[in-house]
Structures are given as structure tokens and as C-alpha cells.
VOGU-3710 file (C-alpha; in Angstrom, 3 decimals, decimal comma):
1> mssiarlsls> 39,624/-62,991/-31,111  38,527/-65,988/-29,040  40,132/-66,846/-25,701  41,645/-70,021/-27,204  43,218/-68,051/-30,042  44,559/-65,429/-27,653  45,981/-68,152/-25,428  47,669/-69,860/-28,377  49,176/-66,587/-29,545  50,302/-65,801/-26,009
11> rslsfsfrln> 51,958/-69,198/-25,695  53,830/-68,799/-28,974  55,080/-65,327/-28,038  55,774/-65,864/-24,342  57,666/-69,118/-24,575  59,462/-68,844/-27,904  62,548/-67,536/-26,091  62,075/-69,529/-22,899  62,715/-73,136/-21,938  59,637/-75,266/-21,401
21> lqarmlillg> 58,834/-77,241/-18,260  60,473/-80,440/-19,468  63,738/-78,753/-20,409  63,825/-76,861/-17,106  63,231/-80,033/-15,105  65,962/-81,849/-17,037  68,438/-79,033/-16,433  67,414/-78,573/-12,807  67,468/-82,225/-11,766  70,533/-83,042/-13,870
31> gfallltlam> 72,428/-80,042/-12,510  71,385/-80,830/-8,961  72,500/-84,447/-9,298  75,837/-83,343/-10,785  76,488/-80,756/-8,072  75,481/-83,194/-5,338  77,716/-85,939/-6,730  80,669/-83,577/-7,148  80,232/-82,239/-3,634  80,080/-85,750/-2,182
41> gavslnfias> 83,079/-86,743/-4,334  85,101/-83,750/-3,131  84,328/-84,579/0,487  85,170/-88,244/-0,090  88,454/-87,464/-1,851  89,443/-85,049/0,865  88,647/-87,682/3,499  90,608/-90,350/1,598  93,616/-88,037/1,189  93,553/-87,073/4,849
51> tletqmgqqa> 93,202/-90,704/5,940  96,003/-91,915/3,670  98,317/-89,145/4,844  97,563/-89,977/8,475  98,148/-93,707/7,913  101,393/-93,097/6,032  102,607/-90,746/8,744  101,826/-93,332/11,446  103,544/-96,046/9,451  106,604/-93,834/8,980
61> ldvaravarl> 106,660/-93,120/12,727  106,473/-96,856/13,590  109,320/-97,688/11,226  111,398/-94,819/12,617  110,882/-96,146/16,183  112,023/-99,614/15,159  115,123/-98,319/13,381  116,024/-96,020/16,310  116,136/-99,040/18,672  118,606/-101,047/16,547
71> pqireglqee> 122,039/-101,402/18,293  123,858/-101,038/14,962  122,348/-97,574/14,478  123,376/-96,452/17,981  126,881/-97,862/17,560  127,362/-96,263/14,134  126,366/-92,874/15,471  128,577/-93,148/18,525  131,513/-94,321/16,400  130,648/-91,793/13,703
81> dsrkiqplve> 130,838/-94,575/11,118  128,203/-94,390/8,391  129,365/-97,681/6,881  127,671/-99,558/9,726  124,417/-97,652/9,162  123,915/-97,092/5,403  123,663/-100,764/4,219  121,328/-101,741/7,041  119,017/-98,726/6,541  118,810/-99,241/2,775
91> eirsaigarf> 117,904/-102,875/3,269  115,079/-101,912/5,625  113,874/-99,135/3,284  113,669/-101,480/0,325  111,766/-104,029/2,425  109,036/-101,632/3,653  108,735/-99,508/0,471  109,511/-96,182/2,122  110,776/-93,401/-0,106  113,630/-92,634/2,250
101> ivvgdengvr> 115,152/-93,479/5,631  117,593/-90,840/6,765  119,820/-91,177/9,824  121,440/-88,041/11,212  123,580/-87,233/14,250  122,793/-84,722/16,973  123,784/-81,919/14,570  121,532/-83,135/11,762  124,411/-84,416/9,625  123,371/-87,411/7,508
111> yahpipdrig> 124,835/-90,876/8,192  122,416/-92,667/5,871  120,450/-91,523/2,806  118,925/-93,187/-0,308  121,361/-91,125/-2,364  124,848/-91,931/-0,989  126,336/-88,686/-2,346  124,278/-86,754/0,210  125,706/-88,566/3,207  127,703/-86,167/5,366
121> kkmvggdnar> 125,524/-83,181/4,483  122,946/-81,429/6,645  119,386/-82,748/6,686  116,798/-80,540/4,867  113,266/-79,640/5,918  113,744/-77,657/9,105  111,578/-80,005/11,181  114,223/-81,783/13,326  114,312/-79,459/16,334  111,647/-81,237/18,385
131> alelgeeyvs> 113,456/-84,592/18,058  117,037/-83,359/18,557  116,396/-80,709/21,205  113,314/-82,041/23,064  113,645/-85,770/22,372  110,047/-86,016/21,022  108,569/-88,429/18,477  106,207/-86,906/15,913  104,880/-86,878/12,352  105,513/-83,868/10,132
141> taigslgpsv> 104,971/-82,765/6,552  107,788/-80,849/4,928  109,717/-80,359/1,708  113,014/-82,191/1,837  115,741/-82,801/-0,696  113,530/-85,389/-2,456  110,406/-83,197/-2,488  107,225/-82,891/-0,354  106,810/-85,835/2,007  105,131/-87,007/5,185
151> rgkvpvfseg> 107,767/-88,226/7,611  108,092/-89,827/11,006  110,759/-88,348/13,292  112,218/-90,345/16,216  115,301/-89,381/18,290  118,128/-91,882/18,934  119,274/-92,056/22,560  122,625/-93,220/23,916  122,866/-95,985/26,538  123,854/-93,985/29,583
161> rdgdqevigi> 124,353/-95,187/33,134  121,723/-94,807/35,855  119,128/-94,379/33,157  120,579/-91,100/31,954  120,239/-90,816/28,176  121,078/-88,123/25,707  120,069/-87,588/22,112  122,821/-88,652/19,772  120,895/-88,710/16,499  117,590/-88,760/14,633
171> isvgymlnqv> 115,769/-91,200/12,395  113,551/-89,770/9,620  111,356/-92,165/7,621  109,309/-90,604/4,827  106,748/-91,328/2,126  106,289/-88,918/-0,765  103,003/-87,002/-0,939  102,672/-87,759/-4,649  101,836/-91,300/-3,587  98,743/-89,884/-1,882
181> dqvvghyqtg> 97,886/-87,927/-5,054  98,160/-91,106/-7,124  95,748/-92,971/-4,877  93,339/-90,016/-4,797  93,555/-89,715/-8,588  92,569/-93,353/-8,912  89,475/-92,777/-6,790  88,766/-89,495/-8,602  88,398/-91,282/-11,902  85,801/-93,567/-10,349
191> iwwfsaatvl> 83,910/-90,615/-8,934  83,768/-88,951/-12,373  82,243/-92,079/-13,859  79,789/-92,292/-10,972  78,823/-88,620/-11,456  78,181/-89,164/-15,146  76,040/-92,213/-14,438  74,104/-90,318/-11,744  73,400/-87,415/-14,116  72,151/-89,766/-16,817
201> vslfiaklis> 69,847/-91,552/-14,381  68,593/-88,202/-13,059  67,878/-86,985/-16,588  65,937/-90,151/-17,317  63,902/-89,784/-14,111  63,345/-86,086/-14,837  62,064/-87,016/-18,303  59,572/-89,448/-16,799  58,404/-86,925/-14,174  58,087/-84,058/-16,668
211> dyfkraifgf> 56,109/-86,250/-19,067  53,719/-87,141/-16,256  53,266/-83,517/-15,255  52,737/-82,423/-18,850  49,970/-85,001/-19,239  48,427/-84,039/-15,893  48,280/-80,307/-16,767  47,152/-80,837/-20,378  50,418/-79,683/-21,901  50,363/-76,208/-20,350
221> epeeiarlyq> 53,420/-74,513/-18,960  53,418/-73,384/-15,274  53,330/-69,709/-16,300  50,312/-70,390/-18,487  48,510/-72,148/-15,647  49,274/-69,255/-13,278  47,974/-66,766/-15,830  44,836/-68,799/-16,471  44,265/-68,975/-12,723  44,619/-65,205/-12,414
231> ernatlqsvr> 42,315/-64,656/-15,376  39,775/-67,022/-13,873  39,842/-65,189/-10,524  39,662/-61,799/-12,224  36,736/-62,968/-14,325  34,892/-64,283/-11,276  35,442/-61,070/-9,319  34,399/-58,881/-12,241  31,036/-60,628/-12,537  28,338/-58,780/-10,621
241> egviainpkg> 26,377/-61,980/-10,150  27,222/-64,249/-7,253  28,909/-67,499/-8,310  29,382/-70,658/-6,223  30,650/-74,088/-7,308  30,527/-77,278/-5,216  32,116/-80,715/-5,442  30,248/-84,060/-5,142  30,384/-83,813/-1,325  28,662/-80,450/-1,365
251> dittfneaal> 31,803/-78,566/-0,305  32,312/-75,132/-1,853  35,291/-75,022/-4,211  34,768/-71,692/-6,014  33,115/-68,416/-5,059  33,401/-64,698/-5,768  33,042/-61,514/-3,776  29,519/-60,890/-5,065  28,451/-64,217/-3,521  29,870/-63,144/-0,156
261> nifglnpnes> 27,949/-59,887/-0,319  24,654/-61,553/-1,219  25,017/-64,131/1,540  25,842/-61,310/3,945  29,259/-62,712/4,856  32,423/-60,852/5,776  34,400/-59,954/2,598  37,557/-61,236/4,308  35,900/-64,547/5,143  36,524/-67,532/2,897
271> mhgrnirdlq> 33,779/-69,964/1,934  36,266/-72,457/0,530  35,717/-75,886/2,062  32,400/-74,992/3,723  29,417/-77,203/2,944  26,618/-75,668/0,916  24,105/-76,968/3,491  25,529/-74,454/5,987  24,489/-71,604/3,674  21,410/-72,940/1,892
281> tngdllqvmq> 18,831/-75,229/3,435  16,632/-75,837/0,382  19,117/-78,277/-1,188  18,328/-77,277/-4,785  22,006/-77,206/-5,755  22,516/-80,707/-4,396  19,378/-81,809/-6,255  20,822/-80,481/-9,507  23,995/-82,484/-8,901  21,988/-85,640/-8,172
291> tgkpildked> 19,605/-85,376/-11,128  21,986/-83,809/-13,622  19,245/-81,397/-14,730  19,711/-77,622/-14,584  17,349/-75,204/-12,850  17,159/-71,835/-14,602  15,787/-68,429/-13,612  14,209/-69,524/-10,363  13,357/-66,939/-7,739  14,736/-67,653/-4,283
301> iiggqrvvvn> 15,647/-65,981/-0,994  19,376/-65,789/-0,110  20,668/-63,802/2,810  17,232/-62,279/3,284  17,263/-60,909/-0,281  15,247/-61,834/-3,325  17,424/-63,333/-6,053  17,097/-65,022/-9,436  19,146/-68,234/-9,459  20,575/-70,469/-12,190
311> riplfqsgvg> 21,898/-73,892/-11,154  23,805/-76,041/-13,653  25,487/-79,473/-13,155  29,150/-80,057/-14,011  29,981/-83,167/-16,062  33,293/-84,957/-16,316  34,315/-85,207/-19,962  34,583/-88,667/-21,448  33,982/-90,756/-24,548  30,348/-91,121/-25,336
321> heskkvigav> 27,262/-89,969/-23,500  27,234/-92,898/-21,114  30,671/-92,089/-19,758  29,607/-88,654/-18,481  29,568/-88,268/-14,737  28,361/-85,383/-12,579  31,316/-84,091/-10,575  29,755/-80,953/-9,130  27,406/-78,045/-9,734  27,600/-74,289/-10,299
331> ssfrlkdeld> 25,090/-71,725/-9,071  24,876/-68,123/-10,221  22,439/-65,660/-8,673  21,650/-61,984/-9,059  19,587/-59,693/-6,881  15,959/-59,388/-7,888  15,897/-55,885/-6,390  18,525/-54,552/-8,822  15,816/-53,612/-11,315  13,929/-51,813/-8,564
341> rmtdqlnrmq> 17,061/-49,912/-7,621  17,689/-48,945/-11,225  14,113/-47,679/-11,448  14,665/-45,664/-8,286  17,828/-44,168/-9,731  15,963/-43,214/-12,888  13,309/-41,531/-10,773  15,980/-39,545/-8,950  17,491/-38,504/-12,261  14,031/-37,428/-13,363
351> iyadtlrsqa> 13,614/-35,310/-10,230  17,037/-33,741/-10,816  16,107/-33,025/-14,427  12,829/-31,466/-13,294  14,763/-29,255/-10,876  17,080/-28,126/-13,667  14,087/-27,462/-15,919  12,434/-25,399/-13,197  15,602/-23,344/-12,723  15,948/-22,929/-16,460
361> heysnklhti> 12,293/-21,888/-16,624  12,869/-19,342/-13,841  15,859/-17,822/-15,595  13,961/-17,930/-18,867  11,127/-15,931/-17,315  13,615/-13,382/-16,009  15,261/-13,130/-19,408  11,857/-12,661/-21,080  11,012/-9,988/-18,514  14,265/-8,182/-19,196
371> agliqigatd> 13,698/-8,488/-22,953  10,147/-7,117/-22,607  11,325/-4,186/-20,519  13,936/-3,344/-23,119  11,391/-3,558/-25,950  8,988/-1,148/-24,261  11,865/1,174/-23,489  11,917/0,598/-19,722  15,649/0,267/-19,670  15,994/1,503/-16,121
381> qaievigqet> 13,716/-1,223/-14,827  15,593/-3,822/-16,931  18,886/-2,690/-15,499  17,411/-2,883/-11,999  16,251/-6,469/-12,572  19,684/-7,422/-13,929  21,427/-5,665/-11,055  19,201/-7,376/-8,520  20,139/-10,755/-9,988  23,870/-10,098/-10,169
391> rdhqtllhfl> 24,336/-7,893/-7,103  24,952/-10,785/-4,709  27,495/-12,396/-7,015  29,301/-9,136/-7,679  29,487/-8,367/-3,976  30,947/-11,812/-3,305  33,441/-11,494/-6,152  34,678/-8,090/-4,962  34,998/-9,432/-1,426  36,952/-12,512/-2,555
401> lsavpdpvls> 39,294/-10,423/-4,694  40,296/-8,289/-1,726  40,028/-10,671/1,230  41,034/-13,988/-0,430  43,398/-13,207/-3,319  44,467/-16,850/-3,708  42,573/-18,076/-6,822  42,324/-21,715/-5,706  40,812/-20,914/-2,315  38,507/-18,178/-3,644
411> gcilgkynra> 37,365/-20,476/-6,449  36,475/-23,167/-3,906  34,452/-20,687/-1,831  32,633/-19,339/-4,909  31,754/-22,855/-6,059  30,346/-23,782/-2,650  28,394/-20,490/-2,586  26,665/-21,384/-5,858  26,095/-24,942/-4,663  24,375/-23,654/-1,510
421> relgltleid> 22,048/-21,458/-3,615  21,113/-24,464/-5,770  20,154/-26,338/-2,596  18,075/-23,440/-1,319  20,638/-22,455/1,309  22,595/-19,271/1,962  26,336/-19,312/2,527  27,110/-16,268/4,662  30,755/-15,182/4,756  31,885/-13,030/7,657
431> pesqmqdlpd> 32,711/-9,609/6,140  35,628/-9,316/8,572  37,193/-12,487/7,148  40,653/-12,268/5,685  42,944/-14,927/4,220  45,806/-13,125/2,526  48,853/-14,418/4,397  48,870/-17,940/2,998  52,321/-19,612/3,135  53,695/-20,182/-0,350
441> dlprellvti> 54,542/-23,773/0,537  51,037/-24,607/1,762  49,615/-27,330/-0,542  46,460/-25,734/-1,903  44,833/-29,103/-2,578  44,960/-29,927/1,148  43,387/-26,587/2,009  40,605/-27,154/-0,533  40,046/-30,674/0,823  39,573/-29,300/4,338
451> lanlldnamd> 37,306/-26,358/3,496  35,223/-28,093/0,806  34,426/-31,135/2,987  33,514/-28,966/5,973  31,147/-26,864/3,832  29,602/-29,979/2,275  29,004/-31,452/5,724  27,436/-28,181/6,851  25,088/-28,177/3,837  24,047/-31,771/4,464
461> aslaagnakh> 23,410/-31,063/8,147  21,331/-27,964/7,375  19,265/-29,770/4,743  18,647/-32,666/7,128  17,329/-30,222/9,756  14,483/-29,205/7,427  13,956/-25,499/8,062  17,614/-24,516/8,339  18,659/-21,994/5,696  22,012/-20,524/6,662
471> irlsmtdlgn> 25,634/-21,687/6,658  28,320/-19,377/7,996  31,991/-19,179/7,096  34,607/-17,145/8,924  38,356/-17,148/8,369  41,388/-15,208/9,499  45,135/-15,284/8,942  46,077/-13,012/11,852  48,700/-14,385/14,196  50,629/-17,610/13,743
481> dlifevedeg> 47,681/-19,738/12,614  45,259/-19,945/9,724  41,798/-20,274/11,289  38,609/-21,390/9,527  35,183/-21,600/11,154  32,228/-23,312/9,459  28,859/-23,195/11,216  25,598/-24,947/10,302  22,049/-25,016/11,685  21,726/-28,786/11,803
491> qgvdpaqtea> 20,773/-31,072/14,657  24,250/-30,934/16,172  26,736/-33,676/17,037  26,706/-35,941/20,060  29,866/-35,042/22,082  30,426/-38,729/22,787  30,771/-39,399/19,035  33,052/-36,479/18,190  36,293/-38,508/18,090  34,690/-41,389/16,194
501> lfakgvssks> 33,410/-39,104/13,398  36,956/-38,651/12,084  37,374/-42,397/11,478  36,927/-43,767/7,980  33,350/-44,823/7,195  31,848/-43,345/10,390  29,082/-40,779/9,970  26,181/-39,323/11,929  24,101/-39,365/8,730  21,984/-42,341/7,729
511> gqnhgyglyl> 22,356/-44,198/4,475  25,386/-45,298/2,482  28,361/-43,465/0,943  28,916/-41,362/4,053  31,754/-41,169/6,569  34,567/-39,957/4,304  34,438/-36,134/4,538  35,723/-35,671/8,084  38,140/-38,576/7,566  39,738/-36,719/4,619
521> vaqalnrlhg> 39,785/-33,514/6,673  41,603/-35,291/9,490  44,144/-36,785/7,082  44,866/-33,392/5,497  45,206/-31,698/8,909  47,558/-34,434/10,035  49,882/-33,593/7,139  49,674/-29,883/7,968  50,064/-30,440/11,746  46,697/-28,735/12,179
531> eialepvepk> 43,812/-29,289/14,580  40,022/-29,311/14,386  37,384/-28,843/17,059  33,621/-29,426/16,844  31,529/-27,152/19,072  27,757/-26,974/19,676  25,944/-23,796/18,596  22,881/-22,317/20,321  20,033/-22,886/19,778  21,143/-25,731/17,487
541> gtravvyipk> 23,873/-26,570/15,056  27,599/-27,310/14,991  30,656/-25,136/14,551  33,848/-26,679/13,106  36,998/-24,697/13,944  40,236/-25,508/12,100  43,713/-24,318/13,142  46,637/-24,619/10,719  50,008/-23,321/12,018  51,900/-21,316/9,434
551> eavktea> 55,398/-22,255/10,616  54,560/-25,973/10,746  53,432/-25,788/7,131  56,761/-24,250/6,111  58,725/-26,811/8,103  56,768/-29,702/6,650  57,200/-28,439/3,119
//
């Protein structure tokens, strides 16, 4: 299936149950506009209600002050005659549009009220104490006999001599809170209409923006673009050839990790935005962009390495041939030495095959010898030849069965013994070695990691020394520690580099793919709370001593 077909199928499956970009933008912008308008409307309505209530309370307080200063009110209270107060108060109330003006004496008994039947009864609301007892003027909100209201409270003072005055009554002027709700409701209707208009305008703008984006991204959805970008990066990184693309200014816009390696740059370094002239001085890629003609399969030198380069111009699509315009160039290059390396690898495989053939030939000769001895009736000599061949293995197997009963550890040692023989080396195991008291909770894979890597390092060191033939292994489980000693006859280790050898990628051996054995050993010992020491051996060589505490292993597990 082609990439276009796969992409079409992916689009139909991935987005059949999901909203597209345009629908999401309409919902997002419309919802945002609605929420923003409603939030602003709520704040505005709350401000209007608070302002109206404050203004009405101040107006009620001003009216109450004016009424409290009228001589007729003072006289009516002193004479305890409501007939002098009620007509005057009702006339004032009707003139200013207040819901009520109530006049009470020092005990809160009404002398004036919009409902005459309530005159002579106690005032309701429980907010008269400050005026009657402390002589204060104030605005309060309470539920009276007519319902919730904002009211201004002003005390009425008597005309005493020498300026002495006493409270003889109270004036309460109120406006009903439902008047505030009516005004707020009027504004609320306007805000709803404004919110609806804002949402419609936002949807229209969102439609225009989404249409523009859809045209700009060729009708793809954002998820599709992200996936295509990931596929493009994955494709670039999977290509073993180096790839670089530049824009008309010569600035690098695309590259892959293979290009970094060939140019000899840091893998963590980015070439994005750098000019191609900083990396290549021959200017062939710029020439391709100027002429519009590709250069194919040309040998070149990049980063000190021989490469085969292809350089191709990038054209901007248009109508007709004349409308094409070069907007950049792409260069791909592969190492010329790869074929040489492959040949070298084949040669190594040939050498390995020759070694296997020689070993097979040797065993074949021994088998033919044994067969000939049997045919001529020399069975004793045949048995001796067979015994000579198997004696070493049988001795090792009997030793491992008694001294190292753990099958995983003994299997590792046996495998390394055979590996040493294949390399022309001898793995000597101390006959006094014993490893029977292994903690049950000791992870065997960590133990194998430690011992196998130490033996491999010892083999490599002995082979590198040339005439070295022996590797020695000693182990004991006596005491509180498991102790392993691996000794080689190599060139030894510089004491100044001992600590560094346990770091990842650091090795005393030349070449690549080294520096991981001791690093893995150190990681495994860290988990087991163990220790390792590297000691020089006379006349030459290195001894690695490993200590693994038994109790620490149990605690860790």
C-alpha cells in the first residue's frame, strides 16, 4: 500500500469519531467568547446592583435626616400624637417615591407607617438599636414588615437646654430591594443579547481563521501534520546515508544523525540554521541551487572521509514549467569506505570459518584415528585416546558438581572454560575453590554478569599480551563474603586509570565496542553492595578481586 493510501485510510479511521480543526476552533472560540461575555456581564451586574443599593441607601439616609429635623415630627413625638406626623410623612413619601417612611418613638413604637393599621405597633427588622441607644445615623439592609429593604436610620433628638439632647424617636426611610432586582434584570437582558451577538461574531471570525489555516496546511488536521512530521524525522534518522537540505540563503533546514557523524560533529549539536559554507567550502550544493541541475554519484571528501554524494535542487510547484522556482537543495552522501569495511568483515568471517574448519578437521582426524584403532582391534588404545580427550572436561565437571552446585554459576564457568580453549588459552580453577553457600535471594544474573565480564576481560588481556596462555580463577564462600579472584597475564593496568575503567565507554583496549564490561560489573556490584579491587601481578598481569557481602544481598532482596 502506498504512503498516500495509508494516509487516507488513517485519516478516515482516526478522525471519523473526532471533530476536525474547523469545528474545534468554532467551539473553542465561541465558547471562550461566551464565557468571557458572561463573566464580564456577571461582574457588571454585580457592580450595578452594589452601586444601586449604595445610592438608594444614601438617598434613604438623606431623606431620613431631613424628616428628623422637621419641628412637626419632634412635636408629634413629644406630644405622642401620631395625627400630626402621619399625614406629613405620607405626603413626603409620595413625593420622593420611597417605599416607606416609618416614624417611631424611643421604644420603637410606630407613629407613622404607609399602612395606617400598623401604627402603634413595634417596628420590625431589629436594626434600630444604634439609632435609639447610641444616637447614630446609618444605612442598613433588613427584612421588615413590607419585605427586604435598604433603609436609612436617623435618630430624632429633643430640644433640650444648654445643648443637652436626648433621643425621643427614630426615622426609617426605606426602598425595597426588588427595585434593585428590576433594574439589574433590565440590564441582564441587554447583556444576554450582547453575549449572543459576541458569540455569533466570534463564530464568524473562527470560521474565517479556520478556513485560512486549512488552506495553509493543505487540508490536513493538526494530528496528521504531527504524525507526518514524526514519520519524516523517523525516516530521516533511519536512513544510513547523510541527508542535508538548505534554503535559498544556504542555511541548513534539515539534517539527520548520519550527517552529523560523517561531518564529525557532536550528536547533540544541531546544524539547523547554520550556513552550508561553514561545513563545505567547495560550494557544489549552492551551485546546484543556482543552476537547477543535479549532481549525481560524485566522489568528495567530507569530514576527512571519502563519500559518494548526490545533490538535487528543490523546485517550488506551480502551473507550467516556467513557473518553477528553485527554493533549495538536498544533498545525500554515503561513505565510500563502507564497501571496504564490508569486505573486511567478510574476510574476518572467512578467517573464523577457516578456524572452525581446522577444528573440525582436527576432531575428524581424532575420530578417524579412534575408528581405525577399533577396526584393528586396538580398543585399549582407542579408549586411551578418548579418555585423553575427555579427561580434562570430566575433571572439570566433577569439580563443578562438588564445589559449585549452583547450575547457573557452574554453567557460566564451564562455558568460559570452553571459550578459553577455543582461543588457545587455559582457564585454571583453584582446586581449593568453593562456592556452595550462595544466598537464595542472590540474583544469579548479576553474579553471571560479574564473573563472565571479568573472565572475558582476562581473556582479552591475555590474548593482547601475545605469549600469555593462562587465566586463573579462585573463589570462596567462607566467612561473611563471597569472594572471586580472576587473574590474567596481560600487560597490566595503569593505577592512575583504575577508577576511570569502571566508567561507561572507557577501556584500556584500543578499537571500538570496548568499555562496557567493567561498567556492567560496577553496576551489578552496586546493586549487591559489593566491591572490586584491581591489583598488579608479578611479573605481569592483573588480578580482579570481588567481594559480595552475604547479609547485604539478603537485605537488598
